[in-house]
Structures are given as structure tokens and as C-alpha cells.
Residue, then its C-alpha position, 0 to 999 in steps of 0.5 A: m499500499i505504500m509503495r502504492l502511493n509512493r508512486v501516485v506522488l513519483l507520477l505527480i511530482l514529474a508531471g507538474l515537472l513537465a508542466g512548469c517545463a512546458s511554461l518555462s519555454g518560448p512564445k514559437y515565432p514562424t519560421l522567417i522568410p530566406t534572405e534569397y527570396v525576399p526581392t521576390a515575395i516583394a514583387l508578388t506582394v505588389e502584384a497581388g495588391r495591383s488584382k482587381v478588388a473584387v466589390t460588393p454594392v449595397d444599395v443605398p441612395g444617394n451614396p456610393p456602396s460600400p466595398s467589400l475585398s474578395a480576399s487580403p494582400l497579406t493573406t496571399l503574400a503569406s501563401a505564396t510566401a510559405e508555398r516557396t519557403a516548402a518547395a525550397s527547405p526540406a525542413s519545412a516541407a515537412s510541417p503542415a502548408v499554410t493555404s489560404t481558401p479567398r471570397p468568392v468573389v461576387s459580380p457586381t448585380i445592382t439592382p434599381a429600387a423603385g423610380k431609379t435607373t442604374q447604370p454599372t460602369g467599369g471602376l472601383y465603385p459602381p456609378r450614383p443611381t440617377a434618380t429620376a423621381s422627385r427625392l421630396p416626399t408627397l405630403a397628403g394633401a398638399t397642394s402647389t401654389p400656382q406659379v404665376t405667368a406675365t403676359l406681355t401686351p405689344t404696344l404699337r406706335f406709329q412713328r414717322t419713318l425717314t427716307s433719306t435721298a441718296t445723291p446720284g452719283i457722277p455718270n460716265a461719259a455718253i462719249l467716251l474719248y481714248n486718243p489723243g489727251p487734252m493739248s497734245k503736240l501732233t502730226s498729221p495723221i491724228q489716231f483719234s480712239a473714242s466710243l459711243q452710243p448713235g443717236p436715232s438716226g444713226q449718224v456720227q461727225i467727227e470734225l476737227l477746227g482752226e483755231d480761226g474756227r475753218t474746217l481741217y477736216r470732217k467726217m461723216l458715219r452712219y451705224t444702223t446699231r443703238d449699242w455701244v460702239a469704238i470708233s478709231e480714226n485717222v485723222e490727217f490735216s495740213i496747216a500753213a504755220a508752223a504748229e495751230a491750235a485747235r480742237l477736234q470734236i466728235s458728236t451723235e445727232d437724234a432723228q430731227g438731226r438735232i444734236m444730242a451730245l457733243a465732246s471734244v479735247d483742245l490740241l496743237l497742231l505741228a507741220m512736222g517735227d515728233d508727236d507729244l502725247n498726254p494720257p486723256t483725264d477722266l471720262l466723267e461726264p463734264l456736263i450733267i442736266r440733273e432738272p428737269v427730267p427726259n419727257t417730263l411736261i412743262q407748263g407755266g412758259k418757264v423751265i427751270v435747269t440745273g446740274l454740274v458742269r466741270t469746266s476750265g472755260e469762264q464764259p457761262l453756259l448755254v441753256e437752248l430749246v429747240d423744238a423738232k425743224g430745229v427752232v430756238v422756242g427759247y435760251r438764257q445763260a445759266v448762273v454757274t457758283l464754284p463750290a467752296n471745297p471743289w475737292a470736295t465736289q471733284g472739280y464741278a461746279t453748279f449751275m441753275a437757269e430759268v428758259p423763259y419758252s413761247v409754243e402754240g401748244p404742246t411742243w416736243v424739245r430739245l432742251d441743250v446744254s452747252a460749254f464754251e472755252d475761252r481759246l477757241p470758238g464753239p461749244t467744248h462740251l453739250s448735253s440734251l434731253e427731250i422735255l415736253l412743253g406747254p403754254 
């Protein structure tokens, strides 16, 4: 009996010693990664961090869902490190391999609530749902306040419209003279060129007049068209003096043989020598009739004539009223008013005349306005139009 008790006591003492030794042992630490495998572990950690993170969306209206991670990068790193350690070290191969079971990846499936539409797109978070219904609750029995719409009633106001009358521009001349230019020094023959519209009679007359009024050259041309025609003639002359002033002019006629338009250029004729040509001036009409207008009926025994003129002569203009038979039924000199600023009016002056006339009944007449120079006799320019005169 005593022997049994001794054995029990010994066993108890032995068990106590073994328990004390077990408590003296230090804590168990995880097996360290060998140094040569540290770069590999870092690379695997970075690769695991780049992997996609699965999100378990929570449909909360107005707030983005909270993501739920399916696997921890640290767990993935520990798993990969344990596998490489078990393969490289035979001692660690006997130890159980630590593996992690990743959480199943849940695809983002969003069930739209009533009154909401969602559109899942790629990325970390699904897009915020777009609410189509109002988020404010509708109170029972609440009535909306009607909006006040202002209606504008237009008010008609009549105003006087000011219409500006544009000043007519300066037209081109009825007869365009191209060659020769004014005061050119020329020998025979003269190369003459111009363009014009023939009158109803179709007759065009070219004349070269000497300084005493004698005719040095005359030629009559006839055209069957009323369109613009180009004229090119060799004007021959013969003078006794070494030099002589002259005027080269061209005119058109109407059906009754009255002059419709006349244009001229002053020249210096040479018996011999070399020609000295001057360029032509501008092709604007030098004599413009503003009033009256063509085909106007005028009664009362007086015609008011106004217009513009550009001439270098100091002689007054001559206004004549000539009937179909060539009889002058009225004439008067026009008063020319020089402009204060010739540059503003392109060198044009204004003229005005009150021409008295005497007719027994309605009579068609041609109103002629002629300009004169000081050096040579005869008109330098003539403009005309037809009007109807009444007693």
C-alpha cells in the first residue's frame, strides 16, 4: 500500500515538473523567409495589390456603396511565401502548408429601386444611381402653389420714318474720248479713238477745227445699231503755219438731225516734228443736267434748269430749247456757282437757269446745255434731253 502511494506521489511530481518546463518554453515564432526569397516576396505583394478588388455594392440611395474585399493582399503574400518556402527547404516541407481560401468574387449586380435607374460601369465603385423621381416626399393633401405667368401686350406706336435720298453719282460721259489727250502736240495724221452710242439717226460726225474756226477735217459715220460702238480713225490735216491750236470734236444726232451729245479735246497741231501725247482725263461726264428729267411735261412758259458742270472756261453756259424743226423757242445763260471746296465735289460746280419759252400748243423740244472755252470758238461739250412744253 505504501509503495503504491509513493508511486502516485512520484508521478504527480513528474507531471508538475513537466508542466513547469512547458511553461518555461518561449513563444512560438513563424519561420522567417530566407534572404534570397525576399525580392520574390515583394514582387508577389505588389502584383497582388494590382489585382482587381471585388466590390459588393450596397444600394443606398444617394450614397456610394461600400466596397467589400474578397481577399487580403497579406493573406495572398503569406500563402505565396509559404509555398516557395516549402518547395525550397526540406525541413519546412514536413510542416503543414498554409493556404488561404479566397472569398468568392461577387459580380456587381445592382437591382434598381423603384423610380431609379442605374448604369453599372467599370471601376472601383459603381456609378451613383440617377434618380428620376423627386426625393422630396409628397405630403398627403398638399397643394402646389400655381406659378404666375406675365403676359406682355405689345403696344403699337406709329413713328415717322425718315427716308434719306441718295445723291446720284457722277455718270460716265455719253462720249468717251480715249486718244489723244488734252493739249497733245501732234502731226498729221492723228490716231483718234473713242466709243459712244449712236443716236436714232445713227449719224456720228468727226470734225477738226482750226483756231480761226475753219474746218480742217470732217467725216460722217453712219451706224445701224443703238449699242455702244468703238471708233478708230486716222484724222489727216494740213496747216500753213509751223503750229496751230485746234479742237477735235465728235457728236451724235437724233432723228430730226439735232445734236444730242458733243465732246471735244483741244490740241496743238504741228507741221513737222515728233508727237507728244498726253494721257486722257477721266471718263466722267463734264456736263450733267439734274433738272428737269427727260420726258417731263412743263407748263407756264418757264423751264427751271439745274445741274453740274466741270469746265476750265470762264464763259457762261448756254441753255436752249429747240423744237423738231430746229427752231429755238427759248434760251438763257446759266449762272455757274463755284464750290467752296472743289476737292469735295470732284471739281464740279453747280448751275441754274430759268429759261422762258413761247409755244402755241404741246411741243416736244430738245433741251441743250453747252459749255464754251476761251481759246477757240464753238462749244466744247453739249448735253441734252427731250421734254414736252405746254402753253
